[in-house]
C-alpha positions as CSV (number, residue, x, y, z in Angstrom):
1,M,0.0,0.0,0.3
2,P,1.5,3.4,-1.2
3,E,2.9,5.4,2.1
4,M,1.7,8.8,2.9
5,I,4.5,11.6,1.8
6,T,4.4,15.0,3.1
7,N,7.9,16.0,2.9
8,A,10.8,15.8,0.3
9,Q,11.3,12.4,-1.5
10,I,14.1,11.5,-3.6
11,Y,14.0,8.5,-5.7
12,R,17.5,7.6,-7.5
13,V,17.3,6.1,-11.3
14,N,20.4,4.2,-11.3
15,L,21.8,3.8,-15.0
16,G,25.5,3.9,-14.3
17,S,27.2,7.2,-15.6
18,R,23.6,8.1,-17.0
19,S,21.8,8.1,-13.2
20,Y,19.7,11.2,-11.7
21,D,17.4,11.8,-9.1
22,I,13.7,12.4,-9.0
23,H,12.9,14.9,-6.5
24,I,9.6,15.1,-5.2
25,E,8.7,17.7,-2.8
26,P,5.4,20.4,-2.1
27,G,7.2,23.8,-2.7
28,C,10.6,23.0,-4.3
29,L,10.4,25.0,-7.4
30,D,11.8,28.2,-6.1
31,R,14.7,25.9,-5.4
32,L,15.7,24.7,-8.6
33,G,18.6,26.9,-8.8
34,D,20.1,25.5,-5.7
35,A,19.7,22.0,-7.4
36,M,21.5,23.1,-10.5
37,G,24.4,24.2,-8.3
38,A,24.4,20.9,-7.1
39,L,24.4,19.3,-10.7
40,F,27.1,21.8,-12.1
41,D,30.5,22.8,-11.5
42,A,29.5,26.6,-11.9
43,P,26.7,28.6,-13.4
44,A,26.9,29.2,-17.0
45,R,24.1,29.8,-19.8
46,C,21.1,27.9,-19.8
47,M,17.7,27.8,-21.7
48,I,14.1,27.3,-20.4
49,I,11.8,25.6,-23.1
50,S,8.3,26.1,-21.9
51,N,4.6,27.1,-23.7
52,V,2.4,29.8,-23.9
53,T,0.1,28.2,-21.0
54,V,2.8,27.4,-18.4
55,A,5.2,30.2,-19.1
56,P,3.1,33.0,-17.8
57,L,2.6,31.2,-14.5
58,Y,6.2,29.8,-13.6
59,M,8.7,31.1,-15.6
60,A,9.6,34.2,-14.0
61,Q,9.6,32.0,-10.8
62,V,12.2,29.5,-12.3
63,R,14.1,32.0,-14.3
64,G,14.5,34.2,-10.9
65,S,15.8,30.9,-8.8
66,L,18.5,30.0,-11.6
67,E,19.3,33.9,-11.8
68,Q,20.1,34.1,-8.2
69,R,22.5,31.5,-8.4
70,G,24.1,33.0,-11.4
71,W,22.7,31.6,-14.4
72,Q,22.6,33.4,-17.6
73,V,18.8,32.4,-18.7
74,S,17.2,32.2,-21.9
75,E,13.9,31.6,-22.9
76,C,12.0,29.5,-25.7
77,V,8.4,29.9,-25.4
78,L,6.1,27.0,-27.8
79,A,2.3,27.2,-28.7
80,D,0.6,24.6,-26.4
81,G,-1.0,21.4,-27.5
82,E,-0.3,17.7,-28.8
83,Q,-0.8,19.3,-31.9
84,Y,2.3,21.1,-31.6
85,K,4.6,18.6,-31.2
86,T,6.2,18.7,-34.6
87,M,9.2,18.8,-36.4
88,D,8.0,22.8,-36.9
89,S,8.1,23.0,-33.0
90,F,11.4,21.1,-33.0
91,S,13.0,23.3,-35.4
92,R,12.1,26.4,-33.3
93,I,13.9,25.1,-30.1
94,M,16.8,24.4,-32.4
95,D,17.2,28.0,-33.7
96,A,16.6,29.1,-30.3
97,L,19.4,27.1,-29.1
98,M,21.8,28.0,-32.1
99,H,20.8,31.6,-31.6
100,A,21.7,31.4,-27.8
101,R,24.8,29.4,-28.6
102,L,24.8,26.9,-25.6
103,S,28.1,25.0,-25.4
104,R,27.8,21.2,-25.1
105,H,28.0,21.4,-21.3
106,E,25.3,23.8,-20.6
107,P,21.9,22.8,-20.1
108,V,18.2,23.2,-21.7
109,I,15.3,22.7,-19.0
110,A,12.0,21.3,-20.2
111,L,9.2,23.6,-17.6
112,G,5.9,22.0,-19.0
113,G,3.8,19.1,-19.5
114,G,4.7,16.0,-21.5
115,V,4.9,17.7,-24.8
116,V,7.4,20.2,-23.7
117,G,9.3,17.5,-22.2
118,D,9.4,15.2,-24.7
119,M,10.6,17.8,-27.4
120,T,13.0,19.5,-25.2
121,G,14.4,15.9,-24.6
122,F,14.9,15.2,-28.3
123,A,16.0,18.6,-28.8
124,A,18.6,18.0,-26.3
125,A,19.8,14.9,-27.4
126,C,20.2,16.3,-31.0
127,Y,21.7,19.8,-30.3
128,R,25.5,19.2,-30.5
129,R,24.9,15.6,-30.1
130,G,23.6,15.8,-26.8
131,I,23.6,18.6,-23.8
132,P,22.1,18.3,-20.8
133,F,18.6,18.6,-19.8
134,I,16.6,19.0,-16.5
135,Q,12.6,18.0,-16.8
136,V,10.6,20.0,-14.5
137,P,7.1,18.6,-15.3
138,T,3.9,20.5,-14.5
139,T,0.9,18.3,-15.2
140,V,0.0,15.4,-13.7
141,L,0.8,13.0,-16.8
142,A,4.3,14.4,-17.0
143,Q,4.9,14.0,-13.4
144,V,3.7,10.6,-12.7
145,D,4.9,9.5,-16.1
146,S,6.6,11.4,-19.3
147,S,9.3,13.0,-16.8
148,V,10.9,9.9,-16.1
149,G,12.5,7.3,-18.4
150,G,14.2,9.3,-21.1
151,K,11.8,8.7,-24.1
152,T,12.1,11.9,-26.1
153,A,10.1,12.6,-29.1
154,I,7.8,14.4,-31.8
155,N,5.3,13.2,-33.7
156,H,4.7,12.7,-37.4
157,P,1.6,12.5,-39.5
158,H,1.5,8.8,-39.9
159,G,2.0,7.9,-36.2
160,K,2.6,9.8,-32.5
161,N,6.3,9.8,-31.1
162,M,7.9,8.2,-34.2
163,I,10.9,10.7,-34.3
164,G,12.9,10.7,-31.2
165,A,15.5,8.8,-28.9
166,F,15.9,7.5,-25.7
167,Y,18.0,10.5,-23.9
168,Q,17.8,10.4,-20.0
169,P,17.8,14.0,-18.1
170,R,20.2,14.8,-15.6
171,L,17.4,15.6,-12.9
172,V,13.5,15.4,-12.6
173,W,12.3,18.0,-10.3
174,I,8.6,17.5,-9.2
175,D,6.7,20.4,-7.3
176,P,3.3,18.6,-6.9
177,L,2.1,22.5,-5.6
178,V,2.4,23.7,-9.2
179,L,-0.7,21.3,-10.1
180,S,-3.2,23.8,-8.3
181,T,-3.0,26.0,-11.9
182,L,-4.3,22.7,-13.7
183,N,-8.1,22.7,-14.7
184,I,-9.8,19.7,-13.7
185,R,-10.0,17.8,-17.0
186,E,-6.1,18.1,-17.4
187,I,-5.9,16.3,-13.8
188,R,-8.3,13.7,-14.6
189,A,-6.4,13.2,-17.8
190,G,-2.9,12.7,-16.0
191,L,-4.9,10.1,-13.6
192,G,-5.1,7.6,-16.5
193,E,-1.3,7.2,-16.7
194,A,-1.1,7.0,-12.8
195,I,-4.0,4.0,-12.8
196,K,-1.9,2.1,-15.3
197,Y,1.1,1.4,-12.7
198,G,-1.6,-0.6,-10.7
199,L,-2.9,-2.3,-13.9
200,I,0.4,-3.4,-14.9
201,R,2.3,-4.3,-11.8
202,D,0.4,-3.5,-8.4
203,A,-2.8,-4.5,-7.9
204,A,-2.6,-2.5,-4.6
205,F,-1.7,0.5,-5.9
206,F,-4.8,-0.3,-8.0
207,D,-7.1,-0.2,-4.8
208,W,-5.6,2.5,-3.4
209,M,-6.2,4.9,-6.2
210,Q,-9.6,3.7,-6.2
211,Q,-10.2,4.8,-2.6
212,H,-8.4,8.0,-3.0
213,I,-9.3,9.1,-6.6
214,Q,-11.7,12.2,-5.4
215,R,-9.3,13.4,-2.9
216,V,-6.4,12.9,-5.6
217,Q,-9.0,15.0,-7.8
218,D,-9.2,17.7,-5.4
219,L,-5.2,17.9,-5.2
220,D,-5.1,16.7,-1.6
221,A,-1.0,17.5,-1.0
222,G,-0.3,14.0,1.0
223,D,-2.6,11.8,-1.8
224,L,-0.9,13.7,-4.4
225,S,2.5,13.5,-3.4
226,S,2.0,9.9,-2.5
227,M,0.7,8.7,-5.9
228,I,3.4,10.7,-7.5
229,H,6.2,9.2,-5.4
230,N,4.6,5.4,-6.1
231,C,4.2,6.1,-10.1
232,C,8.0,7.2,-9.9
233,R,9.3,4.4,-8.2
234,H,7.2,1.8,-10.4
235,K,8.7,4.0,-13.6
236,A,12.4,4.1,-12.1
237,E,12.0,0.3,-11.4
238,V,10.7,-0.4,-14.6
239,V,13.5,2.0,-16.7
240,M,16.4,0.3,-14.4
241,A,15.9,-3.0,-15.5
242,D,14.8,-2.1,-19.5
243,E,15.8,1.1,-20.4
244,T,15.6,0.5,-24.3
245,E,12.2,-1.2,-24.0
246,Q,13.7,-4.2,-25.4
247,G,11.5,-6.5,-22.7
248,M,9.5,-5.6,-19.7
249,R,9.3,-2.0,-20.3
250,A,6.9,-2.4,-23.5
251,L,4.5,-3.3,-20.2
252,L,4.3,0.6,-19.6
253,N,2.5,1.1,-22.9
254,L,-0.4,-0.6,-21.8
255,G,-3.5,1.2,-23.5
256,H,-1.0,2.9,-25.9
257,T,-1.3,0.8,-29.0
258,F,-5.3,1.7,-29.2
259,G,-4.3,5.4,-27.6
260,H,-2.1,6.4,-30.0
261,A,-4.5,5.4,-32.7
262,I,-7.2,7.2,-31.2
263,E,-5.1,10.2,-31.1
264,S,-3.7,9.9,-34.6
265,M,-7.5,9.2,-36.1
266,T,-8.6,12.5,-34.4
267,H,-5.6,14.6,-35.2
268,Y,-4.6,15.5,-31.9
269,T,-7.4,17.7,-31.3
270,R,-10.2,15.5,-29.7
271,F,-8.4,14.1,-26.8
272,L,-5.9,14.5,-24.3
273,H,-3.0,11.6,-23.9
274,G,-4.4,10.4,-20.6
275,E,-8.0,10.1,-22.0
276,A,-7.0,8.3,-25.3
277,V,-4.8,5.7,-22.9
278,A,-7.7,5.1,-21.0
279,M,-10.0,4.1,-23.8
280,G,-7.3,2.5,-25.3
281,T,-6.7,0.3,-21.8
282,L,-10.3,-0.3,-22.0
283,M,-9.9,-1.8,-25.3
284,A,-6.8,-3.9,-24.3
285,A,-9.0,-4.9,-21.3
286,R,-12.1,-6.2,-23.6
287,L,-9.4,-8.0,-26.1
288,S,-8.0,-9.9,-23.0
289,E,-11.6,-11.2,-22.1
290,Q,-12.0,-11.9,-25.8
291,L,-9.0,-14.2,-26.6
292,G,-9.2,-15.4,-23.0
293,Y,-6.5,-14.3,-21.3
294,A,-8.5,-12.5,-18.7
295,S,-11.6,-13.6,-16.7
296,S,-14.9,-11.5,-17.6
297,G,-15.2,-8.5,-15.6
298,I,-12.3,-6.9,-15.8
299,E,-13.3,-4.4,-18.1
300,D,-16.1,-3.4,-15.7
301,Q,-13.7,-3.5,-12.9
302,I,-11.4,-0.7,-15.0
303,R,-14.1,1.4,-16.2
304,D,-15.6,1.5,-12.9
305,C,-12.4,3.4,-11.7
306,Y,-12.1,5.4,-14.8
307,Q,-15.9,6.7,-14.2
308,Q,-14.4,7.4,-11.1
309,A,-11.9,9.7,-12.2
310,G,-13.5,11.3,-15.0
311,L,-12.3,9.9,-17.7
312,P,-13.8,8.8,-21.1
313,T,-15.2,5.6,-21.5
314,L,-17.2,5.6,-24.8
315,I,-14.8,4.6,-27.5
316,P,-14.6,6.6,-30.8
317,S,-16.3,5.0,-33.6
318,F,-14.0,4.1,-36.9
319,S,-13.7,1.1,-39.1
320,A,-11.8,-1.7,-38.2
321,D,-9.4,-1.1,-41.4
322,A,-9.0,2.6,-40.0
323,W,-7.6,1.0,-36.4
324,L,-5.7,-1.8,-38.2
325,N,-3.9,1.1,-40.2
326,A,-3.2,3.7,-37.5
327,M,-2.0,0.8,-35.1
328,G,0.4,-0.8,-37.9
329,H,2.4,2.5,-37.4
330,D,2.6,2.2,-33.6
331,K,6.6,2.3,-33.0
332,K,6.3,-0.6,-31.0
333,N,5.6,-3.0,-33.8
334,I,8.2,-5.6,-34.7
335,G,8.2,-5.7,-38.5
336,D,4.5,-6.2,-39.6
337,R,3.2,-7.8,-36.2
338,I,1.4,-5.1,-33.9
339,R,2.6,-5.6,-30.2
340,Y,-0.4,-5.3,-27.7
341,I,-0.1,-5.2,-23.8
342,L,-2.9,-7.5,-22.3
343,L,-4.0,-8.2,-19.2
344,H,-4.1,-11.7,-17.3
345,D,-5.2,-9.7,-14.1
346,I,-5.5,-6.4,-12.4
347,G,-1.8,-6.0,-11.6
348,N,-0.3,-8.6,-14.2
349,A,0.3,-7.6,-17.6
350,F,1.7,-9.1,-20.9
351,V,2.8,-8.6,-24.4
352,A,1.1,-10.4,-26.8
353,E,2.6,-10.4,-30.3
354,D,0.5,-13.0,-31.8
355,V,-2.8,-11.3,-32.1
356,E,-4.7,-11.4,-35.5
357,S,-6.2,-9.0,-37.3
358,A,-9.5,-11.1,-37.2
359,A,-9.5,-10.8,-33.5
360,I,-9.3,-6.7,-34.0
361,R,-12.1,-6.4,-36.5
362,Q,-14.2,-8.7,-33.6
363,L,-13.3,-6.4,-31.1
364,V,-14.1,-3.1,-32.9
365,H,-17.3,-4.7,-34.5
366,S,-18.1,-5.2,-30.6
367,Y,-18.7,-1.4,-30.1
368,D,-21.0,-1.1,-33.0
């Protein structure tokens, strides 16, 4: 059962020379400059990359913390939304880095949600063949999932996160208090990723989420910090065991094969990522039952949890051909085989590589 967290928690991601800390503490945003002082020999130049929503809220605060420690700070502010996770936005970041003339040892800081974090990390991996970057996540989804693990990417019209790299941050700096500026839809979307950890490897955490879901949505400081800590712990453990997704890390993609297809088919404008993952997980649960891997009722149990979390549970209508085409571009596939993450039970997920297209057609028709 998750422990109650009310003070600073630090979790070490041990990856040899690429190791880093995840620091979780309410109110720590003002002390990023202190943390940077511990990471780098001397303050120099850095760049904060954010978006038009987050920058007016927290850019001045983070910049002030850094400047107090002697850093020369430049900024790059992007449009907000998954639909802007593109080559054009990536080029804007690269142009800003070129203009600022950051050296190979001077860091970039991702201040924002998953889109900002993914794009900043990818730019850091490419600029001068790799410069340091810091994750300062400001959404539930980014704090519980995307800021940890080093997956960086941009989208392509044919698929989500198809262009990217594994590139670990130097630090993940999480202040749960920044979540107070999120709207309720953003909070709920992040819960779609948090619940995932209970489904794939920790049934007790799934039960805890069900019991505490309203308190988390209300941003109760203790429960929120506990949820973030436990999600980060699970993510770090999986990443340490399989950094580049050769095996068990693929389990973190529960709901994502279907979810990414939903995002792609709706042009990244209708659903937030966590909402799409929730719907995709329900589809994976129904497929697990349909193929006899899971007992009847697991889909209903998961749906009940998502409904408590205020997440969408009505699957959008597309043809079976559209589903198969969209999922055929998923980066997790092996050759022409689509890989699915399915469930035996709550807390017990597995990778299935032998699902026939006929089973997917049957699944899609079950929503008619």
